PDB file of N, CA, C and O in Angstrom:
ATOM      1  N   MET A   1     -13.309  -4.044  16.593  1.00  0.00           N
ATOM      2  CA  MET A   1     -13.349  -5.005  14.898  1.00  0.00           C
ATOM      3  C   MET A   1     -13.066  -4.464  14.137  1.00  0.00           C
ATOM      4  O   MET A   1     -13.088  -3.234  14.098  1.00  0.00           O
ATOM      5  N   ASN A   2     -12.695  -5.222  13.252  1.00  0.00           N
ATOM      6  CA  ASN A   2     -11.988  -4.674  11.493  1.00  0.00           C
ATOM      7  C   ASN A   2     -12.645  -6.015  10.690  1.00  0.00           C
ATOM      8  O   ASN A   2     -13.229  -7.045  11.028  1.00  0.00           O
ATOM      9  N   LEU A   3     -12.248  -5.452   9.555  1.00  0.00           N
ATOM     10  CA  LEU A   3     -13.256  -6.392   8.179  1.00  0.00           C
ATOM     11  C   LEU A   3     -12.823  -7.588   8.304  1.00  0.00           C
ATOM     12  O   LEU A   3     -13.615  -8.469   8.640  1.00  0.00           O
ATOM     13  N   ASP A   4     -11.212  -7.936   8.013  1.00  0.00           N
ATOM     14  CA  ASP A   4     -10.539  -8.871   7.726  1.00  0.00           C
ATOM     15  C   ASP A   4     -11.367  -9.843   8.474  1.00  0.00           C
ATOM     16  O   ASP A   4     -12.118 -10.751   8.118  1.00  0.00           O
ATOM     17  N   GLU A   5     -10.892  -9.234   9.949  1.00  0.00           N
ATOM     18  CA  GLU A   5     -11.393 -10.541  11.160  1.00  0.00           C
ATOM     19  C   GLU A   5     -12.531 -10.845  11.028  1.00  0.00           C
ATOM     20  O   GLU A   5     -12.682 -12.056  11.188  1.00  0.00           O
ATOM     21  N   PHE A   6     -13.557 -10.241  10.777  1.00  0.00           N
ATOM     22  CA  PHE A   6     -14.781 -10.192  10.022  1.00  0.00           C
ATOM     23  C   PHE A   6     -14.593 -10.984   9.503  1.00  0.00           C
ATOM     24  O   PHE A   6     -14.611 -11.965  10.246  1.00  0.00           O
ATOM     25  N   ILE A   7     -14.309 -11.321   8.145  1.00  0.00           N
ATOM     26  CA  ILE A   7     -14.294 -12.129   6.862  1.00  0.00           C
ATOM     27  C   ILE A   7     -14.081 -13.480   7.429  1.00  0.00           C
ATOM     28  O   ILE A   7     -14.853 -14.430   7.555  1.00  0.00           O
ATOM     29  N   ALA A   8     -12.209 -13.243   7.891  1.00  0.00           N
ATOM     30  CA  ALA A   8     -12.653 -14.247   8.289  1.00  0.00           C
ATOM     31  C   ALA A   8     -13.569 -15.625   8.929  1.00  0.00           C
ATOM     32  O   ALA A   8     -14.055 -16.713   8.618  1.00  0.00           O
ATOM     33  N   ASN A   9     -13.326 -14.358  10.405  1.00  0.00           N
ATOM     34  CA  ASN A   9     -15.125 -15.194  10.774  1.00  0.00           C
ATOM     35  C   ASN A   9     -16.148 -15.743   9.771  1.00  0.00           C
ATOM     36  O   ASN A   9     -16.540 -16.908   9.704  1.00  0.00           O
ATOM     37  N   PHE A  10     -16.386 -15.074   9.275  1.00  0.00           N
ATOM     38  CA  PHE A  10     -17.329 -15.744   8.614  1.00  0.00           C
ATOM     39  C   PHE A  10     -16.653 -17.065   7.349  1.00  0.00           C
ATOM     40  O   PHE A  10     -17.212 -18.044   6.855  1.00  0.00           O
ATOM     41  N   ALA A  11     -15.693 -16.686   7.228  1.00  0.00           N
ATOM     42  CA  ALA A  11     -15.187 -18.141   5.914  1.00  0.00           C
ATOM     43  C   ALA A  11     -16.108 -19.346   6.994  1.00  0.00           C
ATOM     44  O   ALA A  11     -16.934 -20.216   6.716  1.00  0.00           O
ATOM     45  N   GLU A  12     -15.364 -18.792   8.583  1.00  0.00           N
ATOM     46  CA  GLU A  12     -15.341 -20.093   8.871  1.00  0.00           C
ATOM     47  C   GLU A  12     -16.773 -20.804   9.263  1.00  0.00           C
ATOM     48  O   GLU A  12     -17.038 -21.973   9.543  1.00  0.00           O
ATOM     49  N   GLN A  13     -17.230 -20.143   9.211  1.00  0.00           N
ATOM     50  CA  GLN A  13     -18.750 -20.791   8.760  1.00  0.00           C
ATOM     51  C   GLN A  13     -18.941 -22.074   7.705  1.00  0.00           C
ATOM     52  O   GLN A  13     -19.430 -23.164   7.999  1.00  0.00           O
ATOM     53  N   PHE A  14     -18.507 -21.726   6.602  1.00  0.00           N
ATOM     54  CA  PHE A  14     -18.619 -22.807   5.525  1.00  0.00           C
ATOM     55  C   PHE A  14     -17.579 -23.491   5.275  1.00  0.00           C
ATOM     56  O   PHE A  14     -16.472 -23.044   4.976  1.00  0.00           O
ATOM     57  N   ASP A  15     -17.976 -24.892   5.418  1.00  0.00           N
ATOM     58  CA  ASP A  15     -16.788 -26.028   5.518  1.00  0.00           C
ATOM     59  C   ASP A  15     -15.930 -26.517   4.256  1.00  0.00           C
ATOM     60  O   ASP A  15     -14.805 -26.971   4.046  1.00  0.00           O
ATOM     61  N   GLU A  16     -17.723 -25.981   3.125  1.00  0.00           N
ATOM     62  CA  GLU A  16     -16.955 -26.723   1.672  1.00  0.00           C
ATOM     63  C   GLU A  16     -16.175 -25.820   0.770  1.00  0.00           C
ATOM     64  O   GLU A  16     -15.590 -26.366  -0.164  1.00  0.00           O
ATOM     65  N   THR A  17     -16.074 -24.522   0.903  1.00  0.00           N
ATOM     66  CA  THR A  17     -16.304 -23.176   0.541  1.00  0.00           C
ATOM     67  C   THR A  17     -14.954 -22.660   0.643  1.00  0.00           C
ATOM     68  O   THR A  17     -14.718 -21.960   1.628  1.00  0.00           O
ATOM     69  N   ASP A  18     -13.555 -22.980  -0.606  1.00  0.00           N
ATOM     70  CA  ASP A  18     -12.672 -21.821   0.066  1.00  0.00           C
ATOM     71  C   ASP A  18     -12.193 -20.698   0.219  1.00  0.00           C
ATOM     72  O   ASP A  18     -12.326 -19.880  -0.691  1.00  0.00           O
ATOM     73  N   GLU A  19     -11.410 -20.305   1.577  1.00  0.00           N
ATOM     74  CA  GLU A  19     -11.160 -19.510   2.075  1.00  0.00           C
ATOM     75  C   GLU A  19     -10.671 -18.338   0.901  1.00  0.00           C
ATOM     76  O   GLU A  19     -10.995 -17.269   1.417  1.00  0.00           O
ATOM     77  N   SER A  20     -10.111 -18.081  -0.290  1.00  0.00           N
ATOM     78  CA  SER A  20      -9.924 -17.485  -1.169  1.00  0.00           C
ATOM     79  C   SER A  20     -11.253 -17.133  -1.919  1.00  0.00           C
ATOM     80  O   SER A  20     -11.073 -16.139  -2.622  1.00  0.00           O
ATOM     81  N   GLN A  21     -12.374 -17.565  -1.989  1.00  0.00           N
ATOM     82  CA  GLN A  21     -13.667 -16.925  -2.454  1.00  0.00           C
ATOM     83  C   GLN A  21     -14.174 -16.137  -1.256  1.00  0.00           C
ATOM     84  O   GLN A  21     -15.279 -15.676  -1.543  1.00  0.00           O
ATOM     85  N   PHE A  22     -13.876 -15.874  -0.284  1.00  0.00           N
ATOM     86  CA  PHE A  22     -13.668 -14.694   0.172  1.00  0.00           C
ATOM     87  C   PHE A  22     -13.143 -13.469   0.490  1.00  0.00           C
ATOM     88  O   PHE A  22     -12.012 -13.448   0.976  1.00  0.00           O
ATOM     89  N   SER A  23     -14.037 -11.926   0.224  1.00  0.00           N
ATOM     90  CA  SER A  23     -13.946 -10.819   0.523  1.00  0.00           C
ATOM     91  C   SER A  23     -14.286 -10.117   0.961  1.00  0.00           C
ATOM     92  O   SER A  23     -14.704 -10.393   2.085  1.00  0.00           O
ATOM     93  N   ALA A  24     -14.394  -8.905   0.592  1.00  0.00           N
ATOM     94  CA  ALA A  24     -15.333  -8.255   0.899  1.00  0.00           C
ATOM     95  C   ALA A  24     -16.356  -7.245   0.323  1.00  0.00           C
ATOM     96  O   ALA A  24     -17.158  -6.374   0.658  1.00  0.00           O
ATOM     97  N   GLN A  25     -15.743  -8.014  -0.949  1.00  0.00           N
ATOM     98  CA  GLN A  25     -17.363  -7.959  -2.135  1.00  0.00           C
ATOM     99  C   GLN A  25     -17.998  -8.769  -2.503  1.00  0.00           C
ATOM    100  O   GLN A  25     -19.121  -8.860  -3.000  1.00  0.00           O
ATOM    101  N   THR A  26     -16.979  -9.612  -2.157  1.00  0.00           N
ATOM    102  CA  THR A  26     -18.325 -11.241  -2.135  1.00  0.00           C
ATOM    103  C   THR A  26     -19.193 -11.010  -1.967  1.00  0.00           C
ATOM    104  O   THR A  26     -19.237 -10.113  -1.124  1.00  0.00           O
ATOM    105  N   LYS A  27     -20.449 -11.415  -2.420  1.00  0.00           N
ATOM    106  CA  LYS A  27     -21.773 -11.479  -2.925  1.00  0.00           C
ATOM    107  C   LYS A  27     -21.853 -12.981  -1.681  1.00  0.00           C
ATOM    108  O   LYS A  27     -20.831 -13.659  -1.574  1.00  0.00           O
ATOM    109  N   PHE A  28     -22.620 -13.213  -1.166  1.00  0.00           N
ATOM    110  CA  PHE A  28     -21.744 -13.953  -0.021  1.00  0.00           C
ATOM    111  C   PHE A  28     -23.744 -15.455  -0.110  1.00  0.00           C
ATOM    112  O   PHE A  28     -23.753 -16.661   0.135  1.00  0.00           O
ATOM    113  N   LYS A  29     -25.203 -14.365  -0.623  1.00  0.00           N
ATOM    114  CA  LYS A  29     -26.194 -15.410  -0.820  1.00  0.00           C
ATOM    115  C   LYS A  29     -25.571 -16.278  -2.738  1.00  0.00           C
ATOM    116  O   LYS A  29     -25.715 -17.337  -3.350  1.00  0.00           O
ATOM    117  N   GLU A  30     -24.889 -14.939  -2.916  1.00  0.00           N
ATOM    118  CA  GLU A  30     -24.275 -16.502  -4.145  1.00  0.00           C
ATOM    119  C   GLU A  30     -23.390 -17.293  -4.332  1.00  0.00           C
ATOM    120  O   GLU A  30     -23.183 -17.738  -5.461  1.00  0.00           O
ATOM    121  N   LEU A  31     -22.657 -17.654  -3.264  1.00  0.00           N
ATOM    122  CA  LEU A  31     -22.299 -18.708  -2.966  1.00  0.00           C
ATOM    123  C   LEU A  31     -22.955 -20.449  -3.002  1.00  0.00           C
ATOM    124  O   LEU A  31     -24.037 -20.795  -2.528  1.00  0.00           O
ATOM    125  N   ASP A  32     -22.135 -21.177  -3.573  1.00  0.00           N
ATOM    126  CA  ASP A  32     -23.106 -22.791  -3.193  1.00  0.00           C
ATOM    127  C   ASP A  32     -23.556 -23.406  -1.948  1.00  0.00           C
ATOM    128  O   ASP A  32     -24.426 -24.248  -1.721  1.00  0.00           O
ATOM    129  N   GLU A  33     -22.557 -22.626  -1.028  1.00  0.00           N
ATOM    130  CA  GLU A  33     -22.932 -23.309   0.281  1.00  0.00           C
ATOM    131  C   GLU A  33     -24.070 -22.552   0.603  1.00  0.00           C
ATOM    132  O   GLU A  33     -24.908 -23.304   1.102  1.00  0.00           O
ATOM    133  N   TRP A  34     -24.332 -21.789   0.560  1.00  0.00           N
ATOM    134  CA  TRP A  34     -25.386 -20.646   1.281  1.00  0.00           C
ATOM    135  C   TRP A  34     -26.774 -21.414   1.567  1.00  0.00           C
ATOM    136  O   TRP A  34     -27.280 -22.034   0.631  1.00  0.00           O
ATOM    137  N   SER A  35     -27.490 -21.395   2.987  1.00  0.00           N
ATOM    138  CA  SER A  35     -28.459 -21.710   2.663  1.00  0.00           C
ATOM    139  C   SER A  35     -29.027 -21.172   4.397  1.00  0.00           C
ATOM    140  O   SER A  35     -28.393 -20.478   5.191  1.00  0.00           O
ATOM    141  N   SER A  36     -29.982 -21.593   4.519  1.00  0.00           N
ATOM    142  CA  SER A  36     -30.576 -21.025   5.825  1.00  0.00           C
ATOM    143  C   SER A  36     -30.179 -21.197   7.329  1.00  0.00           C
ATOM    144  O   SER A  36     -30.416 -20.493   8.311  1.00  0.00           O
ATOM    145  N   LEU A  37     -29.215 -22.849   7.113  1.00  0.00           N
ATOM    146  CA  LEU A  37     -28.790 -23.215   7.951  1.00  0.00           C
ATOM    147  C   LEU A  37     -27.302 -22.209   8.319  1.00  0.00           C
ATOM    148  O   LEU A  37     -26.761 -21.920   9.386  1.00  0.00           O
ATOM    149  N   THR A  38     -27.030 -21.916   7.078  1.00  0.00           N
ATOM    150  CA  THR A  38     -25.663 -21.180   6.820  1.00  0.00           C
ATOM    151  C   THR A  38     -25.780 -19.680   7.030  1.00  0.00           C
ATOM    152  O   THR A  38     -24.747 -19.015   7.114  1.00  0.00           O
ATOM    153  N   ALA A  39     -26.923 -19.130   7.115  1.00  0.00           N
ATOM    154  CA  ALA A  39     -27.399 -17.997   7.464  1.00  0.00           C
ATOM    155  C   ALA A  39     -27.939 -17.528   9.662  1.00  0.00           C
ATOM    156  O   ALA A  39     -28.087 -16.527  10.362  1.00  0.00           O
ATOM    157  N   LEU A  40     -27.999 -18.685   9.772  1.00  0.00           N
ATOM    158  CA  LEU A  40     -28.224 -19.342  11.278  1.00  0.00           C
ATOM    159  C   LEU A  40     -26.645 -18.716  12.551  1.00  0.00           C
ATOM    160  O   LEU A  40     -26.308 -18.055  13.534  1.00  0.00           O
ATOM    161  N   SER A  41     -26.123 -19.897  11.098  1.00  0.00           N
ATOM    162  CA  SER A  41     -24.620 -20.151  11.606  1.00  0.00           C
ATOM    163  C   SER A  41     -24.003 -18.489  12.008  1.00  0.00           C
ATOM    164  O   SER A  41     -23.587 -18.046  13.079  1.00  0.00           O
ATOM    165  N   ILE A  42     -24.165 -17.792  10.564  1.00  0.00           N
ATOM    166  CA  ILE A  42     -23.602 -16.432  10.647  1.00  0.00           C
ATOM    167  C   ILE A  42     -24.480 -15.038  11.735  1.00  0.00           C
ATOM    168  O   ILE A  42     -24.194 -13.858  11.938  1.00  0.00           O
ATOM    169  N   ILE A  43     -25.598 -15.924  12.212  1.00  0.00           N
ATOM    170  CA  ILE A  43     -26.206 -14.721  13.339  1.00  0.00           C
ATOM    171  C   ILE A  43     -25.634 -15.203  14.826  1.00  0.00           C
ATOM    172  O   ILE A  43     -25.748 -14.605  15.896  1.00  0.00           O
ATOM    173  N   ALA A  44     -25.096 -16.255  14.601  1.00  0.00           N
ATOM    174  CA  ALA A  44     -24.845 -17.474  15.670  1.00  0.00           C
ATOM    175  C   ALA A  44     -23.497 -16.913  16.004  1.00  0.00           C
ATOM    176  O   ALA A  44     -23.252 -16.860  17.210  1.00  0.00           O
ATOM    177  N   MET A  45     -22.451 -16.428  15.074  1.00  0.00           N
ATOM    178  CA  MET A  45     -21.307 -16.302  15.682  1.00  0.00           C
ATOM    179  C   MET A  45     -20.825 -15.035  15.921  1.00  0.00           C
ATOM    180  O   MET A  45     -19.744 -14.824  16.472  1.00  0.00           O
ATOM    181  N   VAL A  46     -22.167 -13.517  15.225  1.00  0.00           N
ATOM    182  CA  VAL A  46     -22.287 -12.745  15.171  1.00  0.00           C
ATOM    183  C   VAL A  46     -22.213 -12.458  16.744  1.00  0.00           C
ATOM    184  O   VAL A  46     -21.250 -12.044  17.390  1.00  0.00           O
ATOM    185  N   ASP A  47     -23.467 -12.785  17.168  1.00  0.00           N
ATOM    186  CA  ASP A  47     -23.476 -12.636  18.001  1.00  0.00           C
ATOM    187  C   ASP A  47     -22.419 -13.686  19.258  1.00  0.00           C
ATOM    188  O   ASP A  47     -22.132 -13.346  20.406  1.00  0.00           O
ATOM    189  N   ASP A  48     -22.192 -14.443  18.847  1.00  0.00           N
ATOM    190  CA  ASP A  48     -21.131 -14.866  19.619  1.00  0.00           C
ATOM    191  C   ASP A  48     -19.838 -14.054  19.790  1.00  0.00           C
ATOM    192  O   ASP A  48     -19.419 -13.965  20.944  1.00  0.00           O
ATOM    193  N   GLU A  49     -18.964 -13.293  18.559  1.00  0.00           N
ATOM    194  CA  GLU A  49     -17.593 -13.138  18.767  1.00  0.00           C
ATOM    195  C   GLU A  49     -18.024 -11.070  18.923  1.00  0.00           C
ATOM    196  O   GLU A  49     -17.042 -10.408  19.258  1.00  0.00           O
ATOM    197  N   TYR A  50     -19.110 -10.403  18.732  1.00  0.00           N
ATOM    198  CA  TYR A  50     -19.357  -9.467  18.229  1.00  0.00           C
ATOM    199  C   TYR A  50     -19.860  -8.713  19.347  1.00  0.00           C
ATOM    200  O   TYR A  50     -19.441  -7.568  19.517  1.00  0.00           O
ATOM    201  N   ASP A  51     -21.246  -9.534  20.626  1.00  0.00           N
ATOM    202  CA  ASP A  51     -21.887  -9.469  21.295  1.00  0.00           C
ATOM    203  C   ASP A  51     -23.162  -8.898  20.041  1.00  0.00           C
ATOM    204  O   ASP A  51     -23.601  -7.947  20.688  1.00  0.00           O
ATOM    205  N   VAL A  52     -23.571  -8.894  19.383  1.00  0.00           N
ATOM    206  CA  VAL A  52     -24.731  -8.511  18.261  1.00  0.00           C
ATOM    207  C   VAL A  52     -25.565  -9.223  18.166  1.00  0.00           C
ATOM    208  O   VAL A  52     -25.335 -10.416  17.966  1.00  0.00           O
ATOM    209  N   ALA A  53     -27.185  -8.597  18.308  1.00  0.00           N
ATOM    210  CA  ALA A  53     -27.619  -9.677  17.423  1.00  0.00           C
ATOM    211  C   ALA A  53     -28.647  -9.507  15.993  1.00  0.00           C
ATOM    212  O   ALA A  53     -29.645  -8.817  15.787  1.00  0.00           O
ATOM    213  N   LEU A  54     -28.123 -10.177  15.407  1.00  0.00           N
ATOM    214  CA  LEU A  54     -28.392  -9.748  14.368  1.00  0.00           C
ATOM    215  C   LEU A  54     -29.819 -10.226  13.592  1.00  0.00           C
ATOM    216  O   LEU A  54     -29.914 -11.420  13.877  1.00  0.00           O
ATOM    217  N   LYS A  55     -31.098  -9.811  12.652  1.00  0.00           N
ATOM    218  CA  LYS A  55     -32.388 -10.382  12.425  1.00  0.00           C
ATOM    219  C   LYS A  55     -32.171 -10.693  11.192  1.00  0.00           C
ATOM    220  O   LYS A  55     -31.293 -10.078  10.586  1.00  0.00           O
ATOM    221  N   GLY A  56     -32.856 -11.626  10.597  1.00  0.00           N
ATOM    222  CA  GLY A  56     -32.926 -12.291   9.255  1.00  0.00           C
ATOM    223  C   GLY A  56     -32.842 -11.145   8.366  1.00  0.00           C
ATOM    224  O   GLY A  56     -32.204 -11.101   7.314  1.00  0.00           O
ATOM    225  N   ASP A  57     -33.494 -10.289   8.846  1.00  0.00           N
ATOM    226  CA  ASP A  57     -33.835  -7.746   7.796  1.00  0.00           C
ATOM    227  C   ASP A  57     -32.102  -8.537   7.148  1.00  0.00           C
ATOM    228  O   ASP A  57     -31.817  -9.140   6.113  1.00  0.00           O
ATOM    229  N   ASP A  58     -31.402  -8.185   8.205  1.00  0.00           N
ATOM    230  CA  ASP A  58     -30.344  -7.549   8.456  1.00  0.00           C
ATOM    231  C   ASP A  58     -29.314  -8.601   7.023  1.00  0.00           C
ATOM    232  O   ASP A  58     -28.538  -8.237   6.139  1.00  0.00           O
ATOM    233  N   ILE A  59     -29.809  -9.854   7.411  1.00  0.00           N
ATOM    234  CA  ILE A  59     -28.563 -10.817   6.117  1.00  0.00           C
ATOM    235  C   ILE A  59     -29.569 -10.793   4.579  1.00  0.00           C
ATOM    236  O   ILE A  59     -29.296 -11.227   3.460  1.00  0.00           O
ATOM    237  N   THR A  60     -30.681 -10.164   5.048  1.00  0.00           N
ATOM    238  CA  THR A  60     -31.433 -10.080   3.302  1.00  0.00           C
ATOM    239  C   THR A  60     -31.366  -9.261   2.658  1.00  0.00           C
ATOM    240  O   THR A  60     -31.376  -9.155   1.431  1.00  0.00           O
ATOM    241  N   GLY A  61     -31.221  -7.989   4.145  1.00  0.00           N
ATOM    242  CA  GLY A  61     -30.833  -6.835   3.348  1.00  0.00           C
ATOM    243  C   GLY A  61     -29.317  -6.279   3.098  1.00  0.00           C
ATOM    244  O   GLY A  61     -29.281  -5.049   3.138  1.00  0.00           O
ATOM    245  N   ALA A  62     -27.895  -6.983   2.816  1.00  0.00           N
ATOM    246  CA  ALA A  62     -26.974  -6.953   2.719  1.00  0.00           C
ATOM    247  C   ALA A  62     -26.415  -7.636   1.215  1.00  0.00           C
ATOM    248  O   ALA A  62     -26.841  -8.760   0.951  1.00  0.00           O
ATOM    249  N   GLU A  63     -25.724  -7.150   0.495  1.00  0.00           N
ATOM    250  CA  GLU A  63     -25.537  -7.960  -0.793  1.00  0.00           C
ATOM    251  C   GLU A  63     -24.529  -8.494  -0.598  1.00  0.00           C
ATOM    252  O   GLU A  63     -24.441  -9.534  -1.250  1.00  0.00           O
ATOM    253  N   THR A  64     -23.197  -8.153   0.366  1.00  0.00           N
ATOM    254  CA  THR A  64     -21.833  -8.227   0.163  1.00  0.00           C
ATOM    255  C   THR A  64     -21.559  -8.809   1.504  1.00  0.00           C
ATOM    256  O   THR A  64     -22.269  -8.665   2.499  1.00  0.00           O
ATOM    257  N   ILE A  65     -20.520  -9.441   1.426  1.00  0.00           N
ATOM    258  CA  ILE A  65     -19.650  -9.527   3.007  1.00  0.00           C
ATOM    259  C   ILE A  65     -19.600  -8.394   3.804  1.00  0.00           C
ATOM    260  O   ILE A  65     -19.842  -8.487   5.008  1.00  0.00           O
ATOM    261  N   GLU A  66     -19.260  -7.122   3.181  1.00  0.00           N
ATOM    262  CA  GLU A  66     -19.206  -5.661   3.873  1.00  0.00           C
ATOM    263  C   GLU A  66     -20.143  -5.765   4.531  1.00  0.00           C
ATOM    264  O   GLU A  66     -20.089  -6.032   5.732  1.00  0.00           O
ATOM    265  N   ASP A  67     -21.627  -5.499   3.622  1.00  0.00           N
ATOM    266  CA  ASP A  67     -22.417  -4.762   3.861  1.00  0.00           C
ATOM    267  C   ASP A  67     -23.111  -5.538   5.177  1.00  0.00           C
ATOM    268  O   ASP A  67     -23.725  -4.832   5.976  1.00  0.00           O
ATOM    269  N   LEU A  68     -23.018  -7.014   5.415  1.00  0.00           N
ATOM    270  CA  LEU A  68     -23.113  -7.713   6.609  1.00  0.00           C
ATOM    271  C   LEU A  68     -22.215  -6.666   7.903  1.00  0.00           C
ATOM    272  O   LEU A  68     -22.816  -5.965   8.716  1.00  0.00           O
ATOM    273  N   PHE A  69     -20.671  -6.793   7.818  1.00  0.00           N
ATOM    274  CA  PHE A  69     -20.028  -6.068   8.190  1.00  0.00           C
ATOM    275  C   PHE A  69     -20.327  -4.827   8.946  1.00  0.00           C
ATOM    276  O   PHE A  69     -20.331  -4.570  10.149  1.00  0.00           O
ATOM    277  N   ASN A  70     -20.592  -4.090   7.804  1.00  0.00           N
ATOM    278  CA  ASN A  70     -21.517  -2.539   8.118  1.00  0.00           C
ATOM    279  C   ASN A  70     -22.277  -2.538   9.248  1.00  0.00           C
ATOM    280  O   ASN A  70     -22.125  -1.701  10.138  1.00  0.00           O
ATOM    281  N   ALA A  71     -23.322  -3.670   9.288  1.00  0.00           N
ATOM    282  CA  ALA A  71     -24.836  -3.408   9.460  1.00  0.00           C
ATOM    283  C   ALA A  71     -24.491  -4.148  11.135  1.00  0.00           C
ATOM    284  O   ALA A  71     -25.049  -3.634  12.104  1.00  0.00           O
ATOM    285  N   VAL A  72     -23.661  -5.213  11.316  1.00  0.00           N
ATOM    286  CA  VAL A  72     -22.572  -5.314  12.600  1.00  0.00           C
ATOM    287  C   VAL A  72     -21.824  -4.242  12.799  1.00  0.00           C
ATOM    288  O   VAL A  72     -21.919  -4.071  14.014  1.00  0.00           O
ATOM    289  N   LYS A  73     -21.300  -3.605  12.473  1.00  0.00           N
ATOM    290  CA  LYS A  73     -20.660  -2.500  13.033  1.00  0.00           C
ATOM    291  C   LYS A  73     -21.649  -1.401  14.066  1.00  0.00           C
ATOM    292  O   LYS A  73     -21.652  -1.096  15.258  1.00  0.00           O
ATOM    293  N   SER A  74     -22.311  -1.095  13.055  1.00  0.00           N
ATOM    294  CA  SER A  74     -24.298  -0.583  13.423  1.00  0.00           C
ATOM    295  C   SER A  74     -23.943   0.066  14.206  1.00  0.00           C
ATOM    296  O   SER A  74     -23.560   1.203  14.480  1.00  0.00           O
ATOM    297  N   LYS A  75     -24.341  -1.890  14.940  1.00  0.00           N
ATOM    298  CA  LYS A  75     -25.057  -2.704  15.848  1.00  0.00           C
ATOM    299  C   LYS A  75     -24.612  -2.578  17.207  1.00  0.00           C
ATOM    300  O   LYS A  75     -25.423  -2.318  18.096  1.00  0.00           O
ATOM    301  N   ALA A  76     -23.216  -2.764  17.474  1.00  0.00           N
ATOM    302  CA  ALA A  76     -22.283  -2.740  18.173  1.00  0.00           C
ATOM    303  C   ALA A  76     -21.785  -1.494  19.326  1.00  0.00           C
ATOM    304  O   ALA A  76     -20.756  -1.641  19.987  1.00  0.00           O
TER     305      ALA A  76
END
C-alpha cells in the first residue's frame, strides 16, 4: 500500500471534483462534494481495496487524506 495509490483510489470516489484537487495534504471534508454518502463510499473502497474496516471515528478523526491513509495503514 502506498500513499499515491491511496490518493488515486480516494479521488475515484468523487464524480465532480477534479483529480488535481487531491493530494496528501487535502482536507477532504472541505471539498464541495464531500458528504456522508461519500464517506460511505470511502469506507467501502478501503474495505474492498485494502481489506480494512474503517469506522466513522476514523474518518472524523482524520483531517487530511494522509491522516486517513495512516489510519488505514495502522489497521492493515
